[in-house]
KOLNU-402740 format. One line per field, with one value per residue: residue number from 1; residue in one letter; z, x, y of N, C-alpha, C in turn. Coordinates in steps of 0.05 Angstrom, whole numbers, plus 5000, padded with zeros to 4 digits. Atoms other than C-alpha are relative to their C-alpha. Example, Ala and Ser with C-alpha at 12.3 -4.5 7.8 and 13.67 -1.06 7.14 Angstrom:
BEGIN
resi <- [1 / 2]
resn <- [A / S]
n_c3 <- [5000 / 4999]
n_c1 <- [5018 / 4984]
n_c2 <- [4976 / 4976]
ca_c3 <- [5156 / 5143]
ca_c1 <- [5246 / 5273]
ca_c2 <- [4910 / 4979]
c_c3 <- [5000 / 5014]
c_c1 <- [5018 / 4985]
c_c2 <- [5024 / 5022]
END
This chain:
BEGIN
resi <- [1 / 2 / 3 / 4 / 5 / 6 / 7 / 8 / 9 / 10 / 11 / 12 / 13 / 14 / 15 / 16 / 17 / 18 / 19 / 20 / 21 / 22 / 23 / 24 / 25 / 26 / 27 / 28 / 29 / 30 / 31 / 32 / 33 / 34 / 35 / 36 / 37 / 38 / 39 / 40 / 41 / 42 / 43 / 44 / 45 / 46 / 47 / 48 / 49 / 50 / 51 / 52 / 53 / 54 / 55 / 56 / 57 / 58 / 59 / 60 / 61 / 62 / 63 / 64 / 65 / 66 / 67 / 68 / 69 / 70 / 71 / 72 / 73 / 74 / 75 / 76 / 77 / 78 / 79 / 80 / 81 / 82 / 83 / 84 / 85 / 86 / 87 / 88 / 89 / 90 / 91 / 92 / 93 / 94 / 95 / 96 / 97 / 98 / 99 / 100 / 101 / 102 / 103 / 104 / 105 / 106 / 107 / 108 / 109 / 110 / 111 / 112 / 113 / 114 / 115 / 116 / 117 / 118 / 119 / 120 / 121 / 122 / 123 / 124 / 125 / 126 / 127 / 128 / 129 / 130 / 131 / 132 / 133 / 134 / 135 / 136 / 137 / 138 / 139 / 140 / 141 / 142 / 143 / 144 / 145 / 146 / 147 / 148 / 149 / 150 / 151 / 152 / 153 / 154 / 155 / 156 / 157 / 158 / 159 / 160 / 161 / 162 / 163 / 164 / 165 / 166 / 167 / 168 / 169 / 170 / 171 / 172 / 173 / 174 / 175 / 176 / 177 / 178 / 179 / 180 / 181 / 182 / 183 / 184 / 185 / 186 / 187 / 188 / 189 / 190 / 191 / 192 / 193 / 194 / 195 / 196 / 197 / 198 / 199 / 200 / 201 / 202 / 203 / 204 / 205 / 206 / 207 / 208 / 209 / 210]
resn <- [M / R / L / M / L / L / G / A / P / G / A / G / K / G / T / Q / A / K / F / L / I / D / K / Y / N / I / P / Q / I / S / T / G / D / I / L / R / E / A / V / S / E / G / T / D / M / G / L / K / A / K / I / A / M / D / N / G / Q / L / V / S / D / D / I / I / M / G / I / I / K / D / R / L / S / K / D / D / C / K / K / G / F / I / L / D / G / F / P / R / T / I / V / Q / A / E / E / L / E / I / L / M / K / E / L / N / I / K / L / D / Y / V / I / S / L / N / V / A / D / D / E / I / V / E / R / I / T / G / R / R / V / S / K / L / T / G / K / I / Y / H / I / K / Y / N / P / P / V / D / E / K / E / E / D / L / I / I / R / K / D / D / N / K / D / T / V / L / K / R / L / E / A / Y / H / E / Q / T / A / P / L / I / G / F / Y / K / E / K / G / I / F / K / E / I / N / G / M / Q / K / I / E / N / I / I / S / E / L / E / N / I / I / E / G / K]
n_c3 <- [5024 / 4992 / 5025 / 4999 / 5024 / 5009 / 5020 / 4995 / 4990 / 5022 / 5017 / 4995 / 4979 / 4981 / 5012 / 5000 / 4973 / 4990 / 5012 / 4987 / 4972 / 5001 / 5010 / 4985 / 4971 / 4988 / 4996 / 5014 / 4980 / 5011 / 4978 / 4989 / 4983 / 4975 / 4983 / 4985 / 4982 / 4977 / 4984 / 4986 / 4980 / 4979 / 4997 / 4996 / 5025 / 5007 / 4985 / 5012 / 5026 / 4994 / 4992 / 5024 / 5016 / 4985 / 5003 / 5029 / 5011 / 5013 / 4982 / 5008 / 5009 / 4977 / 4989 / 5020 / 5000 / 4975 / 5004 / 5019 / 4985 / 4983 / 5017 / 5013 / 4979 / 4991 / 5010 / 5027 / 5021 / 5001 / 5026 / 5020 / 4999 / 5024 / 4994 / 5020 / 4994 / 4984 / 4996 / 5021 / 5007 / 4997 / 4971 / 4987 / 5011 / 4987 / 4972 / 5000 / 5003 / 4974 / 4982 / 5008 / 4991 / 4971 / 4997 / 5014 / 5023 / 5024 / 5020 / 5022 / 5025 / 5001 / 5025 / 5009 / 5019 / 5017 / 5013 / 5011 / 4984 / 5009 / 4991 / 4971 / 4998 / 5008 / 4980 / 4975 / 5004 / 5007 / 4977 / 4987 / 4975 / 4995 / 4975 / 4987 / 4992 / 4996 / 5021 / 5018 / 5028 / 5019 / 5022 / 5025 / 4996 / 4982 / 4995 / 4984 / 5015 / 4986 / 4983 / 5016 / 5002 / 4979 / 4974 / 5001 / 4995 / 5005 / 4976 / 5002 / 5011 / 5027 / 5022 / 5017 / 4989 / 4978 / 5011 / 5013 / 4978 / 4988 / 5020 / 5001 / 4976 / 5003 / 5018 / 4987 / 4978 / 5007 / 5020 / 4987 / 4988 / 5022 / 5004 / 4975 / 4999 / 5024 / 4993 / 4982 / 5016 / 4992 / 5011 / 5022 / 5010 / 5013 / 5013 / 4984 / 5017 / 5010 / 4985 / 4972 / 4999 / 5011 / 4979 / 4979 / 5011 / 4999 / 4972 / 4991 / 5013 / 4986 / 4973 / 5000 / 5015 / 5025]
n_c1 <- [4983 / 4973 / 4984 / 4971 / 4988 / 4974 / 4988 / 4971 / 4995 / 5003 / 5022 / 5023 / 5017 / 5007 / 5020 / 5025 / 5009 / 5012 / 5027 / 5017 / 5004 / 5020 / 5027 / 5013 / 4995 / 4987 / 4972 / 4978 / 4983 / 4974 / 4984 / 4982 / 5015 / 5011 / 4976 / 4992 / 5022 / 4999 / 4976 / 5005 / 5021 / 4989 / 5015 / 4983 / 4987 / 4983 / 4975 / 4984 / 4989 / 4979 / 4976 / 4988 / 4989 / 4977 / 4977 / 4993 / 5011 / 5026 / 5022 / 5010 / 5028 / 5018 / 5004 / 5015 / 5028 / 5012 / 5005 / 5022 / 5024 / 5008 / 5010 / 5025 / 5021 / 5009 / 5027 / 5002 / 4998 / 5025 / 5012 / 4982 / 4973 / 4983 / 4973 / 4980 / 4973 / 5001 / 4976 / 4979 / 4992 / 5021 / 5003 / 5016 / 5028 / 5014 / 5004 / 5021 / 5025 / 5006 / 5008 / 5027 / 5020 / 5002 / 5015 / 5025 / 5001 / 4985 / 4994 / 5019 / 4984 / 4972 / 4999 / 4972 / 4995 / 4978 / 4984 / 4975 / 4976 / 4986 / 5016 / 4995 / 4973 / 5002 / 5016 / 4986 / 4974 / 5006 / 5010 / 4982 / 5011 / 4990 / 4986 / 5012 / 5028 / 5007 / 5019 / 4989 / 5006 / 4989 / 4989 / 5016 / 5029 / 5008 / 4976 / 5004 / 5003 / 4988 / 4977 / 4976 / 4990 / 4980 / 5013 / 5014 / 4982 / 5009 / 4998 / 4981 / 5012 / 5012 / 4980 / 5008 / 4992 / 5017 / 5027 / 4999 / 4999 / 5027 / 5017 / 4992 / 5011 / 5029 / 5008 / 4995 / 5019 / 5028 / 5010 / 5016 / 5024 / 5020 / 5012 / 5013 / 5026 / 5016 / 5014 / 5022 / 5020 / 5004 / 4978 / 5007 / 4978 / 5006 / 4977 / 4993 / 4987 / 5021 / 5005 / 5010 / 5029 / 5008 / 4994 / 5021 / 5025 / 4998 / 5001 / 5028 / 5015 / 4994 / 5010 / 5029 / 5010 / 5013]
n_c2 <- [5005 / 5007 / 5000 / 5000 / 4988 / 5009 / 4984 / 4993 / 4972 / 4981 / 5008 / 4982 / 5011 / 4979 / 4982 / 5014 / 5005 / 4975 / 4998 / 5020 / 4990 / 4977 / 5008 / 5022 / 4995 / 5023 / 4993 / 5013 / 5013 / 5008 / 5012 / 4979 / 4982 / 5012 / 5006 / 4975 / 4994 / 5019 / 4993 / 4975 / 5004 / 5017 / 5024 / 5023 / 5007 / 4977 / 5002 / 5021 / 4990 / 4980 / 5015 / 5011 / 4978 / 4989 / 5019 / 5002 / 5025 / 4998 / 5007 / 5027 / 5003 / 5002 / 4973 / 4985 / 5010 / 4990 / 4971 / 4999 / 5009 / 4977 / 4978 / 5008 / 5003 / 4973 / 4993 / 4988 / 5021 / 5015 / 4996 / 5009 / 4989 / 5004 / 5010 / 4989 / 5009 / 5024 / 5016 / 4999 / 5027 / 5020 / 5007 / 4978 / 5001 / 5022 / 4993 / 4979 / 5015 / 5012 / 4978 / 4989 / 5019 / 4995 / 4975 / 5004 / 4981 / 5010 / 4980 / 4999 / 4999 / 4993 / 4985 / 4995 / 4978 / 5010 / 4979 / 5011 / 4994 / 4976 / 4977 / 4997 / 4987 / 4972 / 4985 / 4996 / 4986 / 4973 / 4984 / 4980 / 4988 / 4973 / 4996 / 4976 / 5004 / 5028 / 5009 / 5020 / 4994 / 5019 / 4984 / 5002 / 4999 / 4978 / 4984 / 4976 / 4976 / 4977 / 5008 / 5003 / 5027 / 5006 / 5004 / 5026 / 5022 / 5027 / 5016 / 5022 / 5024 / 4995 / 5005 / 5022 / 5026 / 5006 / 5006 / 5026 / 5021 / 5002 / 5013 / 5029 / 5012 / 4999 / 5021 / 5026 / 5005 / 4996 / 5020 / 5022 / 4990 / 4997 / 5027 / 5007 / 4987 / 5007 / 5025 / 4994 / 4986 / 4972 / 4984 / 4983 / 4984 / 4975 / 4988 / 4977 / 4980 / 4983 / 4975 / 5006 / 5002 / 5026 / 5020 / 4996 / 5011 / 5029 / 5008 / 4998 / 5021 / 5025 / 5000 / 4997 / 5023 / 4991]
ca_c3 <- [7527 / 7542 / 7489 / 7475 / 7426 / 7389 / 7347 / 7340 / 7375 / 7333 / 7303 / 7334 / 7393 / 7438 / 7390 / 7383 / 7457 / 7472 / 7424 / 7458 / 7528 / 7509 / 7471 / 7516 / 7583 / 7597 / 7623 / 7585 / 7622 / 7603 / 7644 / 7651 / 7679 / 7728 / 7752 / 7769 / 7801 / 7844 / 7866 / 7884 / 7922 / 7960 / 7946 / 7963 / 7890 / 7880 / 7935 / 7905 / 7837 / 7868 / 7900 / 7833 / 7796 / 7850 / 7840 / 7765 / 7753 / 7707 / 7743 / 7742 / 7707 / 7775 / 7800 / 7735 / 7738 / 7811 / 7791 / 7731 / 7777 / 7826 / 7769 / 7734 / 7801 / 7809 / 7799 / 7736 / 7699 / 7711 / 7645 / 7609 / 7594 / 7540 / 7550 / 7516 / 7513 / 7552 / 7544 / 7506 / 7505 / 7499 / 7572 / 7594 / 7548 / 7579 / 7650 / 7632 / 7610 / 7677 / 7714 / 7674 / 7689 / 7763 / 7754 / 7712 / 7652 / 7581 / 7525 / 7471 / 7417 / 7405 / 7353 / 7315 / 7282 / 7224 / 7200 / 7155 / 7188 / 7142 / 7159 / 7234 / 7225 / 7188 / 7240 / 7300 / 7272 / 7246 / 7315 / 7346 / 7415 / 7430 / 7484 / 7500 / 7503 / 7505 / 7445 / 7399 / 7325 / 7263 / 7208 / 7154 / 7184 / 7235 / 7225 / 7273 / 7248 / 7302 / 7331 / 7306 / 7283 / 7334 / 7391 / 7370 / 7395 / 7378 / 7437 / 7453 / 7436 / 7370 / 7331 / 7275 / 7309 / 7372 / 7331 / 7290 / 7354 / 7384 / 7319 / 7318 / 7390 / 7375 / 7316 / 7355 / 7413 / 7376 / 7318 / 7366 / 7400 / 7333 / 7323 / 7396 / 7391 / 7320 / 7347 / 7397 / 7343 / 7374 / 7333 / 7286 / 7241 / 7219 / 7168 / 7212 / 7151 / 7135 / 7156 / 7231 / 7218 / 7176 / 7231 / 7282 / 7237 / 7231 / 7306 / 7318 / 7267 / 7302 / 7372 / 7354 / 7310 / 7245]
ca_c1 <- [5434 / 5499 / 5551 / 5624 / 5664 / 5722 / 5771 / 5845 / 5875 / 5853 / 5792 / 5744 / 5717 / 5720 / 5680 / 5626 / 5625 / 5611 / 5551 / 5525 / 5534 / 5495 / 5439 / 5427 / 5452 / 5496 / 5568 / 5631 / 5674 / 5748 / 5797 / 5846 / 5792 / 5762 / 5832 / 5849 / 5780 / 5787 / 5857 / 5835 / 5773 / 5816 / 5771 / 5797 / 5811 / 5839 / 5889 / 5911 / 5919 / 5960 / 6008 / 6019 / 6029 / 6075 / 6118 / 6120 / 6077 / 6017 / 5951 / 5926 / 5862 / 5832 / 5841 / 5816 / 5753 / 5741 / 5745 / 5699 / 5649 / 5649 / 5638 / 5582 / 5546 / 5539 / 5471 / 5490 / 5501 / 5429 / 5406 / 5467 / 5540 / 5594 / 5655 / 5716 / 5783 / 5761 / 5764 / 5830 / 5838 / 5795 / 5809 / 5783 / 5722 / 5706 / 5715 / 5671 / 5616 / 5620 / 5616 / 5556 / 5519 / 5533 / 5503 / 5446 / 5463 / 5488 / 5519 / 5470 / 5522 / 5596 / 5609 / 5675 / 5697 / 5740 / 5794 / 5853 / 5921 / 5951 / 5893 / 5904 / 5978 / 5960 / 5908 / 5954 / 6021 / 5987 / 5963 / 5994 / 5984 / 5990 / 6042 / 6003 / 5930 / 5933 / 5886 / 5894 / 5899 / 5913 / 5958 / 5911 / 5841 / 5841 / 5900 / 5909 / 5887 / 5914 / 5973 / 6044 / 6077 / 6133 / 6082 / 6056 / 6087 / 6081 / 6064 / 6113 / 6064 / 6043 / 6105 / 6100 / 6139 / 6097 / 6032 / 6053 / 6070 / 6002 / 5968 / 6006 / 5985 / 5913 / 5908 / 5939 / 5891 / 5828 / 5824 / 5804 / 5753 / 5718 / 5707 / 5687 / 5631 / 5610 / 5593 / 5547 / 5510 / 5521 / 5580 / 5569 / 5618 / 5618 / 5664 / 5700 / 5728 / 5661 / 5638 / 5622 / 5548 / 5544 / 5578 / 5529 / 5470 / 5495 / 5505 / 5433 / 5407 / 5443 / 5422 / 5350 / 5343 / 5327]
ca_c2 <- [7730 / 7694 / 7705 / 7691 / 7733 / 7702 / 7740 / 7756 / 7817 / 7876 / 7841 / 7892 / 7852 / 7913 / 7956 / 7903 / 7887 / 7961 / 7959 / 7895 / 7925 / 7988 / 7952 / 7892 / 7920 / 7860 / 7862 / 7845 / 7795 / 7791 / 7750 / 7809 / 7854 / 7804 / 7782 / 7854 / 7863 / 7800 / 7820 / 7891 / 7865 / 7815 / 7755 / 7685 / 7670 / 7741 / 7730 / 7664 / 7697 / 7753 / 7703 / 7670 / 7736 / 7763 / 7701 / 7711 / 7649 / 7639 / 7639 / 7567 / 7545 / 7527 / 7598 / 7628 / 7583 / 7604 / 7677 / 7665 / 7629 / 7688 / 7737 / 7698 / 7692 / 7768 / 7801 / 7839 / 7773 / 7749 / 7778 / 7753 / 7770 / 7773 / 7729 / 7760 / 7725 / 7664 / 7605 / 7601 / 7526 / 7463 / 7446 / 7514 / 7506 / 7439 / 7466 / 7526 / 7477 / 7441 / 7508 / 7532 / 7467 / 7480 / 7550 / 7523 / 7568 / 7557 / 7596 / 7620 / 7637 / 7636 / 7690 / 7694 / 7760 / 7737 / 7785 / 7766 / 7765 / 7818 / 7865 / 7852 / 7870 / 7934 / 7954 / 7944 / 7967 / 8030 / 8052 / 8114 / 8144 / 8218 / 8233 / 8297 / 8273 / 8197 / 8194 / 8134 / 8146 / 8104 / 8129 / 8103 / 8098 / 8154 / 8201 / 8260 / 8327 / 8374 / 8335 / 8334 / 8270 / 8277 / 8276 / 8207 / 8143 / 8069 / 8025 / 7970 / 7915 / 7946 / 7924 / 7873 / 7817 / 7820 / 7821 / 7761 / 7721 / 7738 / 7717 / 7651 / 7637 / 7657 / 7609 / 7552 / 7560 / 7580 / 7530 / 7473 / 7518 / 7531 / 7456 / 7448 / 7499 / 7481 / 7411 / 7443 / 7482 / 7550 / 7575 / 7634 / 7672 / 7744 / 7777 / 7827 / 7865 / 7897 / 7966 / 7969 / 7982 / 7918 / 7877 / 7906 / 7888 / 7816 / 7811 / 7835 / 7785 / 7727 / 7748 / 7764 / 7702 / 7740]
c_c3 <- [5009 / 4976 / 5005 / 4973 / 4996 / 4979 / 5007 / 5012 / 4976 / 4981 / 5004 / 5021 / 5019 / 4990 / 5001 / 5028 / 5012 / 4989 / 5015 / 5029 / 5000 / 4992 / 5018 / 5030 / 5014 / 5002 / 4982 / 5020 / 4986 / 5023 / 5012 / 5019 / 5026 / 5018 / 5016 / 5021 / 5025 / 5018 / 5017 / 5022 / 5022 / 5004 / 5004 / 4974 / 4991 / 5014 / 4990 / 4973 / 5005 / 5008 / 4975 / 4983 / 5013 / 4997 / 4971 / 4987 / 4985 / 5020 / 4989 / 4990 / 5023 / 5012 / 4981 / 5001 / 5025 / 4997 / 4981 / 5014 / 5017 / 4983 / 4988 / 5021 / 5009 / 4986 / 4972 / 4977 / 4997 / 4973 / 4977 / 5003 / 4974 / 5010 / 4978 / 5008 / 5018 / 4991 / 4977 / 4991 / 5003 / 5029 / 5014 / 4991 / 5014 / 5030 / 5002 / 4997 / 5027 / 5019 / 4993 / 5007 / 5030 / 5005 / 4986 / 4978 / 4977 / 4981 / 4978 / 4973 / 5006 / 4973 / 4994 / 4980 / 4984 / 4985 / 4991 / 5015 / 4990 / 5007 / 5030 / 5004 / 4993 / 5021 / 5025 / 4996 / 4992 / 5022 / 5010 / 5024 / 5004 / 5028 / 5017 / 5011 / 5006 / 4980 / 4982 / 4972 / 4983 / 4976 / 4974 / 5005 / 5016 / 5006 / 5016 / 4982 / 5013 / 5018 / 4981 / 5001 / 5023 / 5028 / 5001 / 5004 / 4993 / 5026 / 4996 / 4987 / 4972 / 4977 / 4986 / 5012 / 5023 / 4990 / 4987 / 5020 / 5013 / 4981 / 4999 / 5025 / 4999 / 4982 / 5012 / 5020 / 4990 / 4980 / 5013 / 5012 / 4979 / 4996 / 5024 / 5001 / 4976 / 5006 / 5017 / 4987 / 5008 / 4988 / 4975 / 4991 / 4987 / 4987 / 5014 / 4983 / 4986 / 5015 / 5027 / 5001 / 4989 / 5020 / 5022 / 4991 / 5001 / 5028 / 5010 / 4988 / 5013 / 5027 / 5001 / 4981 / 4974 / 4977]
c_c1 <- [5029 / 5017 / 5030 / 5009 / 5028 / 5011 / 5028 / 5002 / 4997 / 4977 / 4975 / 4981 / 4991 / 4979 / 4972 / 4989 / 4987 / 4971 / 4981 / 4993 / 4978 / 4973 / 4986 / 5004 / 5010 / 5030 / 5019 / 5019 / 5026 / 5017 / 5018 / 4985 / 4991 / 5023 / 5007 / 4979 / 5001 / 5024 / 4995 / 4978 / 5010 / 4984 / 5020 / 5016 / 5019 / 5026 / 5018 / 5013 / 5023 / 5026 / 5014 / 5013 / 5024 / 5025 / 5008 / 4989 / 4974 / 4979 / 4987 / 4971 / 4980 / 4993 / 4983 / 4970 / 4986 / 4992 / 4976 / 4973 / 4990 / 4987 / 4973 / 4977 / 4990 / 4974 / 4999 / 5003 / 4973 / 4987 / 5017 / 5028 / 5013 / 5027 / 5019 / 5028 / 5001 / 4976 / 5020 / 5008 / 4976 / 4995 / 4984 / 4971 / 4984 / 4994 / 4978 / 4972 / 4991 / 4990 / 4972 / 4978 / 4995 / 4982 / 4973 / 4996 / 5014 / 5005 / 4979 / 5015 / 5029 / 5004 / 5029 / 5001 / 5024 / 5013 / 5026 / 5024 / 5014 / 4984 / 5004 / 5027 / 4999 / 4985 / 5017 / 5026 / 4996 / 4990 / 5022 / 4986 / 5013 / 5013 / 4986 / 4972 / 4993 / 4980 / 5014 / 4991 / 5009 / 5009 / 4984 / 4970 / 4991 / 5024 / 4994 / 4998 / 5015 / 5023 / 5024 / 5010 / 5020 / 4988 / 4985 / 5021 / 4987 / 5003 / 5017 / 4988 / 4989 / 5020 / 4993 / 5007 / 4982 / 4972 / 5000 / 5002 / 4973 / 4981 / 5005 / 4987 / 4969 / 4990 / 5004 / 4979 / 4971 / 4989 / 4985 / 4974 / 4978 / 4986 / 4983 / 4972 / 4982 / 4984 / 4976 / 4978 / 4995 / 5021 / 4990 / 5025 / 4991 / 5026 / 5006 / 5014 / 4979 / 4999 / 4988 / 4970 / 4990 / 5005 / 4979 / 4974 / 5001 / 4998 / 4971 / 4984 / 5004 / 4986 / 4969 / 4987 / 4986 / 5010]
c_c2 <- [4996 / 4994 / 4996 / 5012 / 4988 / 5019 / 5007 / 5028 / 5019 / 4994 / 5017 / 4990 / 5022 / 5018 / 4986 / 4994 / 5025 / 5003 / 4981 / 5009 / 5021 / 4990 / 4981 / 5003 / 4975 / 5006 / 4984 / 4988 / 4990 / 4991 / 5021 / 5018 / 4987 / 4990 / 5024 / 5007 / 4982 / 5006 / 5025 / 4996 / 4981 / 4974 / 4976 / 4993 / 5023 / 4999 / 4978 / 5008 / 5019 / 4986 / 4989 / 5022 / 5012 / 4983 / 4995 / 4975 / 5006 / 4993 / 4974 / 5001 / 4999 / 5027 / 5017 / 4992 / 5010 / 5029 / 5004 / 4993 / 5023 / 5022 / 4994 / 4998 / 5028 / 5007 / 5011 / 4980 / 4984 / 5002 / 4990 / 5013 / 4994 / 4990 / 5009 / 4990 / 4975 / 4983 / 5003 / 4972 / 4981 / 4993 / 5021 / 4999 / 4978 / 5006 / 5022 / 4986 / 4988 / 5022 / 5010 / 4980 / 5004 / 5024 / 5000 / 5021 / 4988 / 5023 / 4999 / 4999 / 5005 / 5013 / 5007 / 5023 / 4992 / 5023 / 4988 / 5010 / 5026 / 5026 / 5006 / 5015 / 5029 / 5016 / 5006 / 5016 / 5030 / 5018 / 5018 / 5012 / 5027 / 5001 / 5022 / 4994 / 4971 / 4989 / 4980 / 5006 / 4976 / 5015 / 4998 / 5006 / 5024 / 5018 / 5025 / 5025 / 5023 / 4992 / 4995 / 4971 / 4993 / 4996 / 4973 / 4978 / 4973 / 4984 / 4976 / 4975 / 5002 / 4997 / 4974 / 4973 / 4991 / 4992 / 4973 / 4977 / 4997 / 4987 / 4970 / 4986 / 4999 / 4977 / 4972 / 4993 / 5000 / 4980 / 4977 / 5010 / 5003 / 4973 / 4992 / 5012 / 4996 / 4974 / 5005 / 5016 / 5028 / 5019 / 5016 / 5016 / 5026 / 5010 / 5027 / 5022 / 5018 / 5027 / 4993 / 4997 / 4973 / 4978 / 5001 / 4988 / 4969 / 4989 / 5000 / 4977 / 4972 / 4999 / 4999 / 4979 / 5008 / 4983]
END
């Protein structure tokens, strides 16, 4: 089962990816994680990525694709995988298609978790982190019971301006991807504002063809 999850920051991709990992025993592949892994392992592509990052440059698509190829070739991807946060652009999507043909694999579904922007803003700006325990809370959905307000901090990236910029970038990059994968007949949408158990049920129905 080869899947791609689309969704804005805070849409719940991480929660759903965890469910998919546990149920189907397939790995989640996010570009941030595999970049760090490639750099720490000292692979050819990892070393090239490190040079770019050390020089304050963006890691080029060629290097990203090389790292993706290395990761998809590992044994734990034989049963499938979940792509999260990649591709971000049409160019990357087209290059991913070429790579998958090389590896003789294809995506089964691209699943988008749709959540309204104002809900995303509320979800992210309401997050709080405990200075004492590192636990993550939400002032509305998961308020702390035994921690004082003064011991909770707002992460730098959880402010409204940053969230709105990330949402703007997401919509600019993702709108073309939706059309790209709709044309291929593998695009599915789920209302990400439902209860988690309802989202999980819809995911299962898509994957298992119910």
